[in-house]
Phi, psi and omega in degrees: 000312183295319180294325177288329176289327176296313179299320180296322180291317179301319184292324178293316177298322180294325179292320178295318178297318178298318183294320179297317179297323181288324177299313178298319176302320179290320177298318179296322178293321182290323184281330194250359180284146182287154182288152182270177183292323181263020178296136185291335187292344181293342179288346179238183182287124182284146180298336185260013182254148174272195181297318182274358172099007179275150179298137176278138172292132183273137180294137185120349175063207174037235185269017181293340182285113186295310183254029189287319182237349182283158180104337177070198185297321180303318184289326177297320176298318178300317180296322179296317176298316177295325178294318182293321180295316182300315180297320178297320180298313184286328172304307179297324176293322173299319178296322176296318181295324180296317181295319179293324175296319179296318179295320180296323174296318179301315183293326177292319178300311179301315179301319180297321177290325172305304180302322178297319178297320178296315177303319174297321183294318178297318179297318179294319177297318180293319182292330180270002177086010181275173179266147180298322180301331179285326180294318181295321176299321178293327176294322180288320181284340184278001179065057178296187184312327179284330179067172173065019184063028184267003185283136183258167179295145182293326184298339183288336179068223185301319178298329177290323174296319178295323177298315179294321178296322177294320180297317179296315176299325176295321177297315181295325182290324175292332172297319178296316182290334182274338183283158178272079185249297184270326177230157182276169172236158179281132178240151184285328183197176178297343182280342181271357182286132170270109187277153173277161164240140183259155184207151172241192177298330189242341191226152171239135180244116193228151175274320179270099191283335178068208186298323184289337182063019179260124174293337178227128182202171170279144178297115186275317185288138181298322183289334178287315180299316181289326177301310185288324179297324179291317175301313179296317181296317177300317183294320178292323179295321180290326181286322186267354179278151178291160177303137179262333185229155175300130183084357177277138179283122179222186185271119171283166182302322184276352180289167180283157175270122181276136181233171176301336178291340182273353178282128185265300177193166179216163174232149180218149181208135180249121169259116197292346178257002184229310180155189184242129181256138177231127176237116187240141181240137185234149175293137178265205184283339180232178186297323182256018180251130185227155168239133187236130179242135176244119180243155182220128177255097185286146172275139180285174176294158177294142176241135180279117183263321186208144174220102184219161179262129175246121182253118181254018185293325183248035179244090175290156179239133174258107174272123182255126182232113173281145184210143174217109187059222177052042184292327177301317178293326179294323178298315176298319180298316185292332174301307179293329180294312181299318181293311189273316186276315183281309189272331182258308186277302178080003179235047188235136168248137180249125176240117178253123177251113188255135180257129177091182184248336187290126179071010181286333178292324176296319178299314177301319179294319181293323176294318181292325178294318175300319180292322182286315184286327180248008180053046181253124184245355187270072173214153178227134174246115176253133183243130181240121181270075182201169177303141183294133173214119183297316179300314179303313182299310176303315180301313178296316179296324177294314183281346177287343177292127182244007190262026177105195184272091186264161178275123182257142169237109178275123190225157175253164182285347180257027181252141175243124182229160180248170180294326173304320179297322176299321174296316177300323181298319180290320182289334190258010177236146173204129187296131181080000183234303191225144167236152191245123174237087179296149166264114186270155177267120183269131183274141170286173183293115182301327179300322178280329185290320187257010173080027178137157180292341185278346182252010182281127178281172175306163184300315187297329178283341181277347187277070178239131185267104179219167182297321186269356182255341181178196181207155176287125180274071187280359176260005183254139182231020185285324181271120183206151180243120178208157174284151182301323179297319181294320179301317182289317183292330182282346180105359178060200182284160170275101186286353176284345181279120183263155177071209186257144172097142176095325184290328183288317180295318179304313176295315178305318181293325175303313178296324180294330180276355182264187178267001179285149173277123180261119178267116183240112187206149171291141181245120180286352182249021185227115186234142172261112181287139184289143173211149180295135183256128178258129173261115189287145182292340183283354181292150175292162181305318181289323178294320182291320175295324176291323177298316182291325178297318179292326179295319181293318186293332179272353183283309189195169177284170180305314181297318179294326179289326178296315176301323181290324178296315184260025185294332178294315179297319182292319180295322175299322180290319176299323177294324179291328181283345178289131178297142179289141182283138177299146177292146180287139179280138178258143179285142180281000000 
C-alpha cells in the first residue's frame, strides 16, 4: 500500500512539473521571438531603434542583441523602409531650417542697415549741435524701416531691438485679424467683393485678365510666378515637417511624404491694405482624404521712401507728330493744341514730320494761321519725300532738336490730350531714370454710342471714361514721354519698319531690357479719337480676320455690338408690345 501511494504521488508531481515547464517555454517564445514583417509596432519607433532607424547595440556584447539577426530578410526590408522614411523626414526638416536661416540672415542685414542709419542720424545731430534724443525721436516718427513708430532708442541696445521686433510682430498679427481670412465681413453690395483667383501647378484662372485678355493662362510675370511658387514651397514644408508645438498637426512617421504632384488646386485673394491669403488643397492618404493649408502674407506698415519737391517750371516738352495727308484730322488736332498747349501750358514746342508733297501746303497754312492768331512761334515743319513710316518720322523729329536734352512726347494726329496730361508727362519722366508709357482711353464709334450722327455732341463732351464710351488701350505703346538723351542712348526706333505698327513695341522692349524704370499707367487725360479703320483686300486671310477683329473691338462695347446684332428681334418685340389703337367710331 505504501509503495502504491508513493508512486501515485510521484506521478502527480511529475505532471505538475511538466506543465510548469511547458508554460515557461511558451512564455519565453512569446516574449523573445523577433517581429514579423506585418507587425503593427513597425509603424512607430521600435524600442531598440535609434534616431535614424538602425538597431542599437545591446550592452553585454556578443549575442546579447535580441533581434539583431533573428527575423531574417523580411525584418531587414521593414527596417530599410522605415530608414528611408526617416531620412526623407529629416531632409525636409533640414530644408526648412535652411530657409529659416536664410530669413534670419536677411533680417540681420536689415537690422544692421537700420542701426547704421540711426548712427548716421546721431552723428549728423551731434555735428549740428542737436541732442541725440531728438534725432532718435525723429527716426521713430519718420517711419524708418520698421515703420509705425516702432523704432526704439539706440541706448537701449538689444532690448530696443526686441521691442521693435515685438511691435512689428504685433502689427502683422493685427493685419491677419483685420483681413477676411477666418470670418467674413459685411459688404454693401456685390461690387465691393474682392474676388479670389484659383490656380494649379501650371495655370492661373483670373477675372481681371489684364493685357493678355486670357481668363486662363500661365503666370507670365516673374513676381507672380515666384509668389505662387513660394506659397507652394511653404505649404509643402509645413506638411512634411514634424509637429513643432503640442496639438499641432504635423507629419507622423507613417504619413505620406507630400510632393508638388499632390497639390490639387488653390485660391488666392489680395486685400491691398492688409495682405494676401492662400488656401491650398492637397491629396491625402486615401481617395477622400485631403489636407488643406491656409497661408497669409501680411503687408507691412507704410515706409517713407522719398519726400522731394518737383519743379516743372522750366521743363519744356517737344511734341513730335508724324503725318501724311489727313489734313482734316490735323485741323482738329491743332484746335486742341492751341487751347491746351499755347493758351494753358505755354512750354510746348511742336515738331511735325510730313511725308510726301501732297497737301503739305495745307499743313503749312494751318501752322502759320496758328502762329499768327496766337503769337506762337515754337513749331518746326520737317518734310520727307519718302514712303510714310511712323518710326522714321518720330526718329527724325526727335533727333532734329538741337536745344539740349528736351522732354519728348511722341503723339499721333488722332490723339486728344489735356493740360493735366502734360503735367503727368513731366512728373513721370526723369533723364537717365524713368520713361512714361501712358495707357490711353480709346473712344468707340460715336455714331453707335449716341444713336446716330445727328446726336453726336462736341468732342469735349465725348471724352467720358465709361464702359460704354471706350476702353483702355493697353495693347498700344505709341504714345510715350521720354527725354531725348534716353531715346538716343537706347538706339531710337527701328527705321526699317514701314507704315504703321511694330515700331512702338520694338522701342518699348528696348526700354524694358534697360535699367530705366518704365512707368506704365492709365492716363485720364489722354484719349484716342475714333476713326474708321480700313482692312485692305490685299491682306492674307488671317491678317484680314485679325484686322476685322480689331475693327469690331474699336467700334463698340460687347453689349452694344450685341444690341446691333439682334436689333431686328428687338424691333419685332417692340412692335408687339405697342398697344393696338382702338377702332374709330362711325357716325350712324
